[in-house]
C-alpha positions in Angstrom: 57.5 129.9 129.9 59.2 132.5 131.6 59.7 130.3 134.7 61.0 127.8 132.7 63.9 129.8 131.2 64.3 131.2 134.5 65.1 127.7 135.3 67.1 126.8 132.4 69.1 129.8 132.5 69.7 129.4 136.5 71.1 126.1 136.1 73.2 126.9 133.5 74.9 130.0 135.5 75.1 127.8 138.3 77.0 124.8 136.7 79.4 127.6 135.5 79.9 129.2 138.7 80.7 125.9 140.3 83.0 125.0 137.8 84.8 128.1 137.7 85.1 128.7 141.0 86.2 125.1 141.8 89.2 125.4 139.0 89.9 128.9 140.5 90.3 127.8 143.7 92.3 124.9 143.0 94.6 127.2 140.7 95.0 129.7 143.5 95.8 126.9 146.0 98.6 125.9 143.5 99.4 129.5 143.0 99.0 129.5 139.7 97.5 133.1 139.8 97.1 133.6 135.7 94.5 130.8 135.9 92.9 131.3 139.5 92.2 134.9 139.6 90.4 134.9 136.1 88.3 131.7 137.0 87.3 133.2 140.1 86.0 136.4 138.4 84.2 134.3 135.9 82.7 132.3 139.0 81.9 135.4 140.8 80.1 137.0 137.7 78.1 133.9 137.3 76.8 134.0 140.6 75.7 137.5 140.1 74.1 136.1 137.0 72.3 133.8 138.5 71.0 136.1 141.0 69.7 138.3 138.3 68.1 135.5 136.3 66.3 134.8 139.2 65.4 138.2 140.5 65.6 140.2 137.5 66.7 143.1 139.8 68.6 145.1 137.7 67.4 144.3 133.9 70.3 146.2 132.5 73.1 144.2 134.6 71.1 141.1 133.3 71.7 141.7 129.8 75.0 143.4 130.4 76.2 140.1 131.8 74.0 137.9 129.5 75.5 139.1 126.3 79.0 138.9 127.8 78.9 135.5 128.6 77.2 134.8 124.9 80.2 136.3 123.6 82.6 134.5 125.7 81.0 131.4 124.6 81.4 132.1 121.0 84.7 133.0 121.6 85.6 129.7 123.5 84.0 127.8 120.8 86.2 129.7 118.0 89.0 128.9 120.1 88.4 125.3 120.8 87.9 125.1 116.7 91.4 126.6 115.9 93.0 127.5 118.9 95.8 129.1 116.6 93.5 131.6 115.5 92.6 134.7 117.3 88.8 135.7 117.6 89.7 138.8 115.2 91.7 136.6 112.6 88.3 134.8 111.9 87.1 138.0 110.4 90.2 138.8 108.4 91.0 137.2 104.9 93.9 135.0 104.2 95.1 137.5 101.9 95.1 140.4 104.7 96.5 138.0 107.3 99.4 137.7 104.8 100.0 141.2 104.7 100.2 141.1 108.4 103.1 138.5 108.4 100.7 136.0 109.9 101.3 133.5 107.1 100.6 130.0 109.4 97.4 131.7 110.2 96.2 132.4 106.6 97.3 128.9 105.5 95.1 127.9 108.4 92.3 130.0 106.9 92.8 128.6 103.3 92.6 124.9 104.9 89.2 125.2 106.0 88.3 126.9 103.1 89.5 123.6 101.3 92.1 125.9 99.1 94.9 123.2 99.8 97.6 124.2 97.1 97.8 128.0 98.7 97.7 126.5 101.9 100.5 123.7 100.8 102.5 126.7 99.2 102.2 128.8 102.8 103.1 125.6 104.6 106.3 125.0 102.6 107.5 128.3 102.8 107.5 128.2 106.1 109.4 125.1 106.0 106.1 122.7 107.8 107.0 119.7 105.6 104.4 117.6 106.8 101.5 120.0 107.1 102.4 120.9 103.4 102.2 117.1 102.6 99.1 116.5 104.2 97.7 119.4 102.0 99.2 117.7 99.0 97.6 114.4 100.0 94.0 116.1 100.0 94.7 117.4 96.5 95.7 113.6 95.3 99.3 115.4 94.1 101.1 112.5 94.8 104.6 113.6 93.2 104.4 116.9 95.7 104.1 114.7 98.7 106.7 112.4 97.5 108.8 115.5 97.2 108.1 116.9 100.6 108.8 113.0 102.0 112.5 113.6 100.7 113.0 117.2 102.1 111.6 116.0 105.4 114.3 112.8 105.1 116.9 115.6 104.5 115.8 117.8 107.6 114.7 115.2 109.8 117.0 113.4 112.3 115.5 110.2 111.8 114.9 109.9 108.0 113.9 106.1 107.7 110.4 106.7 107.9 110.0 109.7 105.4 112.0 107.9 103.1 110.0 104.7 103.1 106.8 106.8 102.7 108.4 108.5 99.5 109.0 105.0 98.2 105.7 103.5 98.9 104.4 106.9 96.8 106.7 106.4 93.9 106.0 102.9 93.5 102.4 102.5 94.4 100.6 105.8 93.6 102.9 107.4 90.7 104.5 103.8 89.3 108.2 105.6 89.2 110.0 102.5 90.0 113.5 104.1 89.3 113.0 106.6 91.7 111.6 104.1 94.3 114.9 102.3 93.6 117.0 105.2 94.1 115.5 105.9 97.7 115.5 102.4 98.5 119.0 102.4 98.0 119.7 106.2 100.4 117.0 103.9 103.2 119.8 101.1 102.8 122.8 103.6 103.6 120.8 104.1 106.9 119.0 100.3 107.5 121.4 98.1 105.6 118.8 95.4 105.6 116.9 97.3 103.2 119.8 96.2 100.1 117.5 93.1 99.3 114.7 95.2 98.4 116.7 97.6 96.4 117.9 95.0 94.6 114.7 93.8 93.9 113.5 97.0 92.9 116.1 97.3 90.1 115.4 94.0 88.9 111.9 95.4 88.3 113.4 98.6 86.4 115.3 96.4 84.6 118.6 97.6 85.5 120.5 94.5 86.0 124.2 95.9 86.7 122.8 98.5 89.5 120.5 95.4 90.8 124.1 93.3 91.0 125.4 95.8 93.0 122.9 96.0 95.5 122.9 92.2 95.6 126.6 92.5 96.6 125.9 94.8 99.3 123.4 92.9 100.7 125.4 89.7 100.6 128.1 91.2 102.5 125.2 92.3 105.1 123.9 89.0 105.4 127.0 87.4 105.6 128.1 89.3 108.4 124.7 89.2 110.3 124.9 85.4 109.9 128.4 85.4 111.5 127.8 87.7 114.3 124.5 87.7 115.1 122.0 84.7 114.0 122.2 81.6 111.6 118.7 82.4 110.3 120.6 84.6 107.9 122.5 82.1 106.3 119.3 81.3 104.3 119.4 84.9 103.3 122.8 84.2 102.1 121.8 81.2 100.2 119.2 82.9 98.5 121.3 85.8 97.1 123.9 83.3 96.1 121.3 81.0 94.2 119.8 84.2 92.7 123.3 85.2 91.4 124.0 81.8 89.9 126.6 81.2 92.4 126.0 77.7 92.9 128.9 76.0 95.0 128.5 79.6 97.9 124.6 78.6 97.9 125.2 75.2 98.8 127.7 76.0 101.4 125.3 78.5 102.5 122.1 76.5 102.6 124.2 73.5 104.4 124.9 76.1 107.5 121.5 77.0 107.3 120.3 73.5 107.5 122.4 72.9 110.8 120.8 76.1 112.2 117.3 74.9 111.1 117.8 71.3 112.2 118.7 72.7 115.8 116.3 74.9 116.1 113.8 72.0 115.2 115.2 69.9 118.3 115.1 72.8 120.5 111.6 74.6 119.6 109.7 72.8 117.1 107.0 75.1 116.3 107.3 73.9 112.4 110.9 74.4 111.8 111.2 71.1 110.1 109.3 72.9 107.2 112.4 74.8 106.6 114.8 71.7 107.2 112.6 70.1 104.4 113.0 72.9 102.2 116.6 73.2 102.5 117.1 69.5 101.8 115.2 70.1 98.6 117.2 73.1 97.8 120.2 71.3 97.9 118.8 68.5 96.0 117.8 71.1 93.3 121.5 72.7 93.3 123.4 69.2 93.5 121.1 66.4 92.3 122.0 64.7 95.2 119.1 61.8 95.6 120.1 61.4 99.3 119.0 65.3 99.6 115.3 64.4 98.3 115.3 61.4 100.6 115.8 63.5 103.5 113.5 66.2 102.3 111.0 63.6 102.1 111.1 62.5 105.7 111.3 66.2 106.8 108.1 66.6 104.8 106.2 63.7 106.3 107.2 64.8 109.8 105.8 68.5 108.9 102.9 67.1 107.4 102.2 65.6 111.2 102.6 68.7 112.5 100.3 70.5 110.6 97.8 67.6 111.3 98.3 68.8 114.9 97.9 72.5 114.3 96.4 73.2 111.0 92.4 72.2 110.7 91.5 73.7 107.1 92.5 71.4 104.4 93.0 73.6 101.8 95.5 75.7 103.7 97.3 72.6 104.7 97.6 71.6 101.1 98.9 75.0 100.0 101.6 74.9 102.6 102.6 71.2 101.4 102.8 72.6 97.6 105.0 75.4 99.0 107.4 73.1 100.3 107.7 70.7 97.5 108.4 73.7 95.0 112.0 73.7 96.5 112.5 70.8 94.8 112.2 72.7 91.3 113.1 76.3 92.1 114.0 78.5 94.7 111.1 79.9 96.6 111.0 83.4 98.4 109.6 83.0 101.9 109.9 84.9 105.3 111.1 83.2 108.2 
């Protein structure tokens, strides 16, 4: 048994020695003496302990080094577990750490004890809102999480991510659609394509006046993008005008999008004929012109041929065709 223990500990200390001397030598070669010297010393002491393990010539020295290595291993384990806590800090209460001015360490201790609210309060005092929000998430206190995301949006250089997260929480977790709509308006000032979402959210709230204001801004944005960037945005222009009951404007926008969709169908294919059919049907719905319906039917037949080539599931194919046909009767929201 003793021989077996000697072999086991001998191999352990041999491994420590080899690793420490390699790291120490490499660090010294790179002139990193702060790492190289201590690592080399550890390696040399490991060789001494290796010798003492095999020979047991100096029992006192063996046990002294053995205890030192055990304590070092424990300290290293604690450091790896929580690098920001010193070894002594592990044995102090959070309250004592606060008294010593080590608030962030106290927060860590609270967090490890799953005292999330206490940890969150300290993190917020320190201005570490992200850490505080994580603690409130653990508590399921979504109102506090949303509040902190709003604070982060004011503090950070790129606030859009935090506003999106706050909006999701207000809408999905708290059911506060009014606050979600207000957040979307703030987000729209940063990324203008969110005006559509803000308008839809105000419609859910039931505030038609605020919804109309957002739709007007969304309309302005999409008109500019359609003229300056890509004709695909004429679809959004038409959609908004259609929503607002501006039939003449909607018809003109649909015609412009139809021209764009037909061009894309000729150049790329890839199902663009679907949008050709839908736009013809939308024009038929708004104008009552049977010629538009006829052309829509022709485009739909072409779209069916495309589906026969790329879609194997008959039920899914049927759903896609029904979506197109709905444009004859109502405005349908789709993602292009």
